[in-house]
MIBAVEX-146891 format. One line per field, with one value per residue (C-alpha): residue number from 1; x, z, y. Coordinates in nm, 3 decimals, decimal comma. Example, Ala and Ser with C-alpha at 12.3 -4.5 7.8 and 13.67 -1.06 7.14 Angstrom:
! residues 2
seq	(1/2)
u	(1,230/1,367)
w	(0,780/0,714)
v	(-0,450/-0,106)
***
This chain:
! residues 457
seq	(1/2/3/4/5/6/7/8/9/10/11/12/13/14/15/16/17/18/19/20/21/22/23/24/25/26/27/28/29/30/31/32/33/34/35/36/37/38/39/40/41/42/43/44/45/46/47/48/49/50/51/52/53/54/55/56/57/58/59/60/61/62/63/64/65/66/67/68/69/70/71/72/73/74/75/76/77/78/79/80/81/82/83/84/85/86/87/88/89/90/91/92/93/94/95/96/97/98/99/100/101/102/103/104/105/106/107/108/109/110/111/112/113/114/115/116/117/118/119/120/121/122/123/124/125/126/127/128/129/130/131/132/133/134/135/136/137/138/139/140/141/142/143/144/145/146/147/148/149/150/151/152/153/154/155/156/157/158/159/160/161/162/163/164/165/166/167/168/169/170/171/172/173/174/175/176/177/178/179/180/181/182/183/184/185/186/187/188/189/190/191/192/193/194/195/196/197/198/199/200/201/202/203/204/205/206/207/208/209/210/211/212/213/214/215/216/217/218/219/220/221/222/223/224/225/226/227/228/229/230/231/232/233/234/235/236/237/238/239/240/241/242/243/244/245/246/247/248/249/250/251/252/253/254/255/256/257/258/259/260/261/262/263/264/265/266/267/268/269/270/271/272/273/274/275/276/277/278/279/280/281/282/283/284/285/286/287/288/289/290/291/292/293/294/295/296/297/298/299/300/301/302/303/304/305/306/307/308/309/310/311/312/313/314/315/316/317/318/319/320/321/322/323/324/325/326/327/328/329/330/331/332/333/334/335/336/337/338/339/340/341/342/343/344/345/346/347/348/349/350/351/352/353/354/355/356/357/358/359/360/361/362/363/364/365/366/367/368/369/370/371/372/373/374/375/376/377/378/379/380/381/382/383/384/385/386/387/388/389/390/391/392/393/394/395/396/397/398/399/400/401/402/403/404/405/406/407/408/409/410/411/412/413/414/415/416/417/418/419/420/421/422/423/424/425/426/427/428/429/430/431/432/433/434/435/436/437/438/439/440/441/442/443/444/445/446/447/448/449/450/451/452/453/454/455/456/457)
u	(1,222/1,067/1,177/1,107/1,257/1,578/1,607/1,569/1,832/2,059/2,013/2,063/2,404/2,518/2,433/2,747/2,959/2,816/2,885/3,246/3,287/3,120/3,356/3,655/3,757/3,691/3,716/3,503/3,376/3,599/3,716/3,384/3,256/3,550/3,575/3,201/3,119/2,835/2,579/2,421/2,599/2,613/2,801/2,926/2,885/2,541/2,462/2,231/2,289/2,172/1,890/1,647/1,730/1,787/1,419/1,330/1,612/1,514/1,155/1,264/1,449/1,168/0,906/1,116/1,190/1,562/1,731/1,974/2,330/2,628/2,926/3,256/3,176/2,830/2,921/3,059/2,728/2,504/2,410/2,365/2,067/2,265/2,159/1,828/2,021/2,258/2,218/2,269/2,155/1,801/1,645/1,786/1,698/1,344/1,273/1,381/1,187/0,874/0,876/0,911/0,635/0,401/0,472/0,403/0,082/-0,044/0,047/-0,051/-0,386/-0,619/-0,929/-1,275/-1,239/-0,906/-0,858/-0,803/-0,431/-0,394/-0,532/-0,315/-0,005/-0,111/-0,183/0,184/0,296/0,030/0,147/0,510/0,399/0,181/0,456/0,719/0,489/0,424/0,797/0,897/0,568/0,593/0,226/0,239/-0,100/-0,048/-0,089/-0,428/-0,538/-0,427/-0,598/-0,930/-0,890/-0,786/-1,090/-1,332/-1,180/-1,151/-1,510/-1,640/-1,432/-1,552/-1,915/-1,880/-1,607/-1,569/-1,855/-1,683/-1,352/-1,471/-1,528/-1,183/-0,940/-0,771/-0,419/-0,278/-0,492/-0,701/-0,905/-0,823/-1,036/-0,819/-0,510/-0,571/-0,603/-0,262/-0,115/-0,287/-0,127/0,214/0,155/0,079/0,420/0,655/0,908/0,646/0,731/0,517/0,325/0,240/-0,015/0,067/-0,216/-0,122/-0,466/-0,541/-0,214/-0,252/-0,024/0,151/0,219/0,370/0,619/0,732/0,751/0,933/1,205/1,257/1,264/1,521/1,739/1,716/1,726/1,899/1,901/1,523/1,375/1,031/0,816/0,553/0,206/-0,137/-0,493/-0,843/-1,005/-1,375/-1,603/-1,713/-1,353/-1,413/-1,225/-1,514/-1,603/-1,269/-1,045/-1,293/-1,298/-0,923/-0,934/-1,254/-1,116/-1,465/-1,672/-1,866/-2,184/-2,077/-2,064/-2,379/-2,444/-2,121/-2,048/-1,991/-1,753/-1,407/-1,446/-1,487/-1,174/-0,981/-1,274/-1,307/-0,931/-0,937/-1,253/-1,086/-0,786/-1,010/-1,166/-0,810/-0,737/-0,517/-0,581/-0,675/-0,373/-0,152/-0,317/-0,256/-0,388/-0,297/-0,404/-0,356/0,012/0,231/0,378/0,423/0,344/0,654/0,717/0,367/0,416/0,751/0,582/0,325/0,584/0,812/0,535/0,595/0,342/0,225/0,212/-0,013/0,003/-0,236/-0,127/-0,288/-0,079/-0,317/-0,076/-0,129/-0,506/-0,473/-0,249/-0,506/-0,802/-0,609/-0,461/-0,518/-0,239/-0,375/-0,207/0,132/0,101/0,006/0,324/0,539/0,382/0,406/0,771/0,845/0,672/0,862/1,190/1,130/1,210/0,902/0,807/1,167/1,196/0,863/0,979/1,310/1,120/0,902/1,177/1,415/1,145/1,107/0,786/0,708/0,571/0,292/0,216/-0,104/-0,365/-0,743/-0,799/-0,620/-0,718/-0,747/-0,760/-1,121/-1,318/-1,649/-1,972/-2,206/-2,297/-2,623/-2,872/-3,006/-3,031/-2,983/-3,113/-2,763/-2,578/-2,243/-2,192/-1,846/-1,684/-1,671/-1,962/-2,301/-2,450/-2,827/-3,024/-3,251/-3,268/-3,552/-3,353/-3,051/-3,256/-3,410/-3,066/-2,929/-3,190/-3,001/-2,668/-2,754/-2,388/-2,331/-2,282/-2,545/-2,301/-2,428/-2,451/-2,274/-2,079/-2,243/-2,541/-2,876/-2,902/-2,571/-2,680/-2,381/-2,394/-2,046/-1,948/-1,903/-1,560/-1,300/-1,548/-1,658/-1,976/-1,837/-1,892/-1,846/-1,498/-1,350/-1,064/-1,002/-0,798/-1,045/-1,160/-1,471/-1,517/-1,404/-1,107/-0,809/-0,603/-0,873/-0,946/-0,611/-0,378/-0,028/0,050/0,416/0,593/0,895/1,198/1,531/1,875/2,028/1,974)
w	(-1,932/-1,943/-1,587/-1,335/-1,048/-1,238/-1,335/-0,972/-0,870/-1,141/-0,998/-0,643/-0,713/-0,914/-0,634/-0,424/-0,739/-0,783/-0,416/-0,459/-0,753/-0,566/-0,274/-0,509/-0,457/-0,821/-1,117/-1,372/-1,214/-1,445/-1,167/-0,987/-1,158/-1,032/-0,689/-0,612/-0,801/-1,002/-1,123/-1,405/-1,726/-1,845/-1,742/-1,385/-1,329/-1,379/-1,376/-1,075/-1,013/-1,359/-1,326/-1,520/-1,320/-0,964/-0,881/-0,982/-0,780/-0,480/-0,504/-0,543/-0,212/-0,036/-0,154/-0,053/-0,403/-0,343/-0,008/0,167/0,195/0,424/0,287/0,435/0,326/0,482/0,712/0,418/0,234/0,526/0,369/0,012/-0,159/-0,150/0,213/0,103/-0,010/0,285/0,618/0,837/1,199/1,220/1,356/1,075/0,805/0,930/0,966/0,609/0,466/0,664/0,526/0,170/0,209/0,356/0,054/-0,184/-0,008/-0,030/-0,394/-0,521/-0,347/-0,634/-0,715/-0,746/-1,123/-1,101/-1,247/-1,042/-1,127/-0,954/-0,630/-0,654/-0,693/-0,412/-0,177/-0,182/-0,086/0,186/0,317/0,335/0,521/0,765/0,839/0,893/1,111/1,338/1,360/1,459/1,640/1,584/1,648/1,347/1,311/0,935/0,896/1,068/0,838/0,528/0,655/0,674/0,314/0,200/0,364/0,210/-0,136/-0,141/-0,024/-0,294/-0,554/-0,443/-0,462/-0,828/-0,965/-0,761/-0,924/-1,263/-1,148/-1,162/-1,536/-1,626/-1,808/-1,563/-1,690/-1,542/-1,240/-1,073/-0,827/-0,627/-0,833/-1,135/-0,983/-1,094/-1,452/-1,412/-1,296/-1,580/-1,827/-1,674/-1,722/-2,091/-2,156/-2,363/-2,081/-1,805/-1,494/-1,179/-0,998/-0,631/-0,493/-0,132/0,053/0,381/0,535/0,676/0,571/0,513/0,270/0,546/0,732/0,414/0,428/0,769/0,655/0,334/0,541/0,743/0,429/0,270/0,579/0,583/0,208/0,037/-0,293/-0,327/-0,615/-0,527/-0,792/-0,595/-0,704/-0,542/-0,614/-0,482/-0,238/-0,243/-0,025/0,237/0,323/0,514/0,461/0,346/0,073/-0,046/0,003/-0,160/-0,460/-0,492/-0,511/-0,715/-0,970/-0,979/-0,805/-0,493/-0,702/-0,830/-0,492/-0,303/-0,132/0,071/0,089/0,465/0,495/0,356/0,363/-0,012/-0,109/-0,218/-0,441/-0,591/-0,657/-0,845/-1,034/-1,163/-1,291/-1,445/-1,655/-1,761/-1,868/-1,569/-1,423/-1,054/-0,984/-1,086/-0,838/-0,462/-0,176/0,190/0,460/0,830/0,776/0,950/1,256/1,143/0,848/0,635/0,609/0,469/0,220/0,118/0,040/-0,178/-0,351/-0,425/-0,544/-0,908/-1,146/-0,928/-1,137/-0,928/-0,553/-0,342/0,015/0,300/0,586/0,857/1,127/1,059/1,077/1,411/1,543/1,438/1,608/1,933/1,916/2,207/2,134/1,817/1,478/1,637/1,814/1,484/1,324/1,612/1,608/1,228/1,246/1,515/1,319/1,001/1,195/1,313/0,960/0,878/0,570/0,443/0,478/0,301/0,010/0,000/-0,024/-0,311/-0,510/-0,473/-0,615/-0,923/-0,840/-0,954/-0,635/-0,613/-0,267/-0,180/0,092/0,102/0,297/0,518/0,854/1,046/1,403/1,472/1,759/1,885/1,766/1,953/1,923/1,737/1,938/1,645/1,768/1,484/1,194/1,058/0,864/0,950/1,269/1,216/1,385/1,065/0,873/0,932/0,649/0,622/0,402/0,262/0,209/0,458/0,752/0,654/0,620/0,961/1,124/0,931/1,101/1,425/1,256/1,002/0,912/0,822/0,453/0,282/0,045/-0,311/-0,392/-0,733/-0,772/-0,459/-0,423/-0,374/-0,018/0,078/0,196/0,372/0,619/0,667/0,988/0,923/0,876/1,102/1,352/1,451/1,577/1,929/2,258/2,244/2,354/2,275/2,021/1,808/1,506/1,260/0,899/0,685/0,581/0,292/0,413/0,180/0,423/0,413/0,041/-0,139/-0,065/-0,179/-0,487/-0,498/-0,751/-0,582/-0,751/-0,624/-0,660/-0,997/-1,276)
v	(0,342/-0,008/-0,095/0,181/-0,018/-0,085/0,282/0,392/0,137/0,278/0,629/0,502/0,350/0,654/0,897/0,821/0,864/1,211/1,290/1,175/1,410/1,699/1,642/1,653/1,291/1,201/1,435/1,254/0,931/0,726/0,494/0,477/0,164/-0,040/0,122/0,100/-0,223/-0,072/-0,326/-0,127/-0,038/0,321/0,635/0,632/1,005/1,160/1,536/1,530/1,901/2,011/2,264/2,043/1,730/1,846/1,903/1,546/1,393/1,602/1,477/1,115/1,132/1,318/1,068/0,768/0,638/0,694/0,635/0,870/0,737/0,782/0,977/1,102/1,460/1,474/1,764/1,965/1,923/2,022/2,358/2,230/2,070/1,742/1,697/1,548/1,238/1,215/1,039/1,341/1,363/1,230/1,551/1,765/1,513/1,455/1,828/1,898/1,605/1,690/2,045/1,919/1,661/1,922/2,141/1,853/1,752/2,111/2,155/1,807/1,761/1,660/1,859/1,705/1,680/1,494/1,147/0,833/0,833/1,171/1,027/0,717/0,935/1,166/0,874/0,778/1,129/1,133/0,795/0,912/1,225/1,031/0,779/1,048/1,258/0,959/0,894/1,248/1,336/1,709/1,782/2,014/2,185/2,215/1,840/1,847/2,129/1,938/1,624/1,807/1,921/1,572/1,410/1,659/1,647/1,268/1,219/1,450/1,270/0,926/1,040/1,136/0,906/0,587/0,394/0,408/0,258/-0,103/-0,080/0,049/-0,184/-0,422/-0,353/-0,141/-0,235/0,034/-0,176/-0,485/-0,721/-0,629/-0,794/-1,154/-1,023/-0,862/-1,192/-1,377/-1,139/-1,212/-1,584/-1,531/-1,378/-1,599/-1,641/-1,665/-1,860/-1,856/-1,583/-1,529/-1,282/-1,190/-1,013/-0,843/-0,815/-0,469/-0,303/0,072/0,250/0,447/0,120/-0,022/0,269/0,140/-0,222/-0,127/0,041/-0,277/-0,492/-0,260/-0,291/-0,671/-0,734/-0,438/-0,628/-0,639/-0,442/-0,305/-0,141/0,049/0,150/0,170/0,056/0,118/-0,123/-0,201/0,008/-0,086/-0,164/-0,485/-0,810/-1,024/-0,773/-0,641/-0,945/-1,181/-0,945/-0,992/-1,370/-1,381/-1,136/-0,986/-0,716/-0,824/-0,824/-1,167/-1,344/-1,228/-1,563/-1,553/-1,182/-1,187/-1,481/-1,557/-1,936/-1,963/-1,769/-2,084/-2,183/-1,834/-1,827/-2,157/-2,061/-1,746/-1,939/-2,205/-1,929/-1,839/-2,195/-2,286/-2,632/-2,640/-2,863/-2,570/-2,331/-2,314/-2,100/-2,054/-1,809/-1,745/-1,667/-1,413/-1,581/-1,941/-2,160/-2,100/-2,473/-2,525/-2,242/-2,391/-2,722/-2,542/-2,324/-2,618/-2,851/-2,946/-2,800/-2,509/-2,191/-1,966/-1,907/-1,696/-1,616/-1,421/-1,280/-1,159/-1,037/-0,666/-0,707/-0,889/-0,612/-0,354/-0,522/-0,544/-0,195/0,042/0,291/0,449/0,478/0,543/0,208/0,044/0,171/0,052/-0,295/-0,323/-0,222/-0,479/-0,754/-0,669/-0,647/-1,005/-1,121/-1,331/-1,130/-1,116/-1,495/-1,546/-1,331/-1,520/-1,846/-1,726/-1,557/-1,852/-2,078/-1,860/-1,671/-1,319/-1,166/-0,908/-0,769/-0,585/-0,533/-0,567/-0,243/0,006/0,151/0,479/0,602/0,706/0,858/0,727/0,888/0,653/0,286/0,209/0,003/-0,200/-0,558/-0,805/-0,598/-0,526/-0,797/-0,637/-0,436/-0,291/0,004/0,210/0,057/-0,099/-0,306/-0,364/-0,602/-0,330/0,043/0,097/-0,033/0,170/0,487/0,431/0,405/0,702/0,920/0,862/0,942/1,213/1,274/0,909/0,826/0,612/0,449/0,376/0,005/0,017/-0,305/-0,450/-0,685/-0,512/-0,643/-0,482/-0,137/0,019/0,306/0,453/0,633/1,007/1,164/0,996/0,859/0,510/0,345/0,301/0,483/0,859/0,956/0,614/0,599/0,292/0,184/0,037/0,009/-0,021/0,342/0,559/0,764/0,765/0,552/0,282/0,291/0,326/0,036/-0,063/-0,269/-0,371/-0,589/-0,746/-0,900/-1,024/-0,869/-0,797/-0,546)
***
């Protein structure tokens, strides 16, 4: 199937037809196209209950690729496998989905020898599980056990495989600095129009699950093709977000590694190398609460072909968060429900842009392991990472925190020696809990990549 999003939309609108037939209200689906105004051509009735198909459909609902629907016969289907695709009472639906996601997380957890694609696929299951667990708040001990295994396995995998990711082909993208190459390829297509890269600073994959739900409620016609990519480690804005707009690893911008002031310049330099005139390239940041009028002026400006945008609301929420990851989800949901993001997407799509949404890093809830007393010797004094100008200084501080990770400098300038806080801890007072980023947990490192299109097959 050349269009995954279109195929999922095709399945989504055929699902109620199948339910009608299962309930006995339609014998063959022959009148379904007219009665339900189906958008996609093809047979109205699909054999979702075929033994070879059912397991895939079940997984698509569990993983959030297909959405449960309302149906008059919901109560009659409460004891069938159909219930996974029905909007039953929330408690029943959540309990069933949580069980299935726990099963998938257990069975799909990649081994150390797995490829990067295995971790990208798993990260989406893990994000769905994390988001659902925070919504129902079961306190299920199985999730904590799986989390320990995920952290150990992912750390081991990063130690042996992460350094090679930067050298992989940029299409399909694997790391954030590959994304401009993806956009450049889109612009080389014969019927190319305009492209927009929308970076939601600090958005974790499980928080995208929450925002996606709100977007789906507000704009049911949106088509979202979801993938994931690896951020740069250390997962701090000045390192990972600059890599996005530079289209290069951090090694290539050592003189301004710890500031984002040069992002507009890096963005235009990348497109100049691709043969795109600077007058056709635009950039704006500090978005999320206001600024839509300014974006509209950029998007509507004649001649603009490439637009780079930074929405920093989620990152601001995170740095002011005192209620943990659950509070992050609630705040992200409230922001998305306010409609700013939906209106921004409307603006871009109506002006003919192909929209790609991503994040520069995620975040986790961490507990304090102690604050280093290091004066000014660290270039970056983050809660999950400390960065030193040379190996000697880093080694000296690691003696005080022997469990901390002396992160290899592959892809980073030589004077970027990162010391990552161990496990799910942070360099803050012992006993303190914070939502932060900078380390190498899966929620910080693997971020969403979503291609968004408007309504229509």
